[in-house]
C-alpha positions as CSV (number, residue, x, y, z in Angstrom):
1,M,98.4,-114.0,19.4
2,L,96.6,-110.9,20.5
3,R,95.7,-110.9,24.1
4,T,93.0,-108.5,25.4
5,S,92.1,-108.4,29.0
6,M,90.8,-105.6,31.1
7,K,92.0,-105.1,34.6
8,P,89.2,-105.2,37.2
9,R,89.9,-101.5,37.9
10,N,89.2,-100.5,34.3
11,V,86.0,-102.6,34.2
12,F,84.7,-100.9,37.3
13,F,85.6,-97.4,36.0
14,T,83.8,-98.1,32.6
15,L,80.7,-99.5,34.4
16,F,80.7,-96.5,36.8
17,L,81.0,-94.0,33.9
18,A,78.2,-95.7,32.0
19,L,75.9,-95.7,35.0
20,M,76.7,-92.0,35.7
21,I,75.8,-91.1,32.1
22,L,72.5,-93.0,32.4
23,F,71.7,-91.4,35.7
24,I,72.3,-87.9,34.3
25,F,70.2,-88.6,31.2
26,I,67.3,-89.9,33.3
27,R,67.4,-86.8,35.6
28,R,67.4,-84.4,32.7
29,V,64.4,-86.1,31.0
30,G,62.6,-86.0,34.3
31,Q,63.2,-82.3,34.7
32,E,62.0,-81.3,31.2
33,P,59.1,-78.9,31.5
34,R,55.7,-80.4,30.8
35,S,54.4,-79.5,27.4
36,R,51.9,-76.7,27.7
37,E,48.5,-77.0,25.9
38,P,48.5,-74.5,23.0
39,F,45.1,-73.2,24.0
40,E,44.4,-71.0,27.0
41,R,41.2,-72.4,28.7
42,H,40.8,-69.6,31.2
43,P,41.3,-66.4,29.1
44,H,41.3,-63.0,30.8
45,S,38.7,-61.7,28.4
46,L,36.1,-63.7,26.3
47,V,34.4,-61.7,23.6
48,Y,31.6,-62.9,21.3
49,T,31.7,-61.7,17.7
50,R,28.5,-60.6,16.0
51,H,28.6,-63.7,13.8
52,A,29.0,-65.9,16.9
53,R,26.0,-64.3,18.6
54,C,23.9,-64.8,15.5
55,R,24.9,-68.5,15.3
56,M,24.3,-69.0,19.0
57,D,20.8,-67.4,18.6
58,C,19.9,-69.5,15.5
59,R,21.2,-72.8,17.0
60,Q,20.0,-72.1,20.6
61,I,23.5,-72.3,22.0
62,S,24.0,-70.5,25.3
63,E,27.0,-68.8,26.9
64,D,27.0,-71.6,29.4
65,D,27.3,-74.1,26.6
66,I,30.3,-72.2,25.2
67,A,31.9,-72.0,28.6
68,D,31.4,-75.8,29.1
69,I,33.1,-76.5,25.7
70,L,35.9,-74.0,26.6
71,D,36.6,-75.8,29.9
72,H,36.1,-79.5,28.9
73,G,36.2,-79.7,25.1
74,V,38.9,-81.3,23.0
75,I,41.0,-79.3,20.6
76,N,40.4,-80.5,17.0
77,L,43.8,-79.7,15.5
78,N,42.5,-80.7,12.0
79,Q,40.0,-77.9,12.1
80,S,42.3,-75.4,14.0
81,N,44.8,-73.0,12.5
82,R,47.6,-72.1,14.9
83,N,49.2,-69.9,12.2
84,D,46.0,-67.9,11.5
85,R,46.5,-64.1,11.5
86,P,46.0,-61.9,13.4
87,C,45.3,-64.5,16.0
88,P,45.5,-68.4,16.0
89,T,42.1,-70.1,15.8
90,F,41.2,-73.2,17.7
91,A,38.3,-75.6,17.0
92,V,37.2,-77.0,20.4
93,Q,34.5,-79.6,20.5
94,G,32.7,-81.7,23.0
95,Q,29.4,-82.5,24.7
96,T,27.5,-80.0,26.8
97,D,25.6,-80.9,30.0
98,D,22.4,-81.0,27.9
99,G,24.0,-83.6,25.6
100,E,24.5,-81.3,22.7
101,S,27.6,-82.0,20.5
102,L,29.2,-78.7,19.7
103,R,32.2,-77.3,18.0
104,V,33.3,-73.7,18.9
105,I,35.9,-71.7,17.0
106,F,37.9,-69.5,19.2
107,A,40.4,-66.9,18.0
108,Q,43.0,-66.5,20.8
109,C,45.1,-63.3,20.9
110,D,47.3,-62.1,23.8
111,A,44.8,-59.7,25.2
112,Q,41.5,-61.5,24.6
113,T,39.9,-64.6,23.2
114,K,37.0,-64.3,20.7
115,V,34.3,-66.7,20.0
116,V,34.2,-66.6,16.2
117,T,31.4,-69.1,15.5
118,C,29.8,-72.3,16.7
119,Y,28.2,-75.5,15.3
120,N,26.0,-78.2,16.5
121,L,27.7,-81.3,15.1
122,K,24.6,-83.5,15.3
123,K,21.8,-81.2,14.1
124,H,22.0,-79.1,10.9
125,V,20.2,-75.8,11.3
126,S,20.0,-73.5,8.3
127,C,20.2,-69.8,9.2
128,Y,21.7,-66.8,7.7
129,C,24.2,-64.6,9.6
130,P,26.1,-61.6,8.3
131,G,29.4,-62.7,6.9
132,D,28.1,-65.9,5.4
133,E,28.6,-64.6,1.9
134,K,32.4,-64.5,2.6
135,G,32.4,-68.3,2.7
136,G,34.3,-70.6,4.9
137,L,31.9,-70.3,7.8
138,R,28.7,-72.3,7.8
């Protein structure tokens, strides 16, 4: 007959060891750096492309509207391309103070952020801007 019994000292040591491992694990998880948003909302330099200016003009979108979306908009990862070259592009969308529903495409490089184009998601406005013949931008 096989008899297994742990001495009280061994039980205490095993329990202590398990609690220490749990404590270390919890501390490490708590000290993990917070994940950083992939999009810089306060760039050093914001530049508007000619195409973006044309779209803004045509759709009556102001720089204040763009700034509002930049600050408070939600990144639409399905419409963004973080592997785009030379700079990752981010589609940021949301409501402006005037109630307009906009999507703005930003190209974010190290030195500057470019406003590439913008859309009103609720109103379709037809207009022609240079670069439309390349496709991809509406």
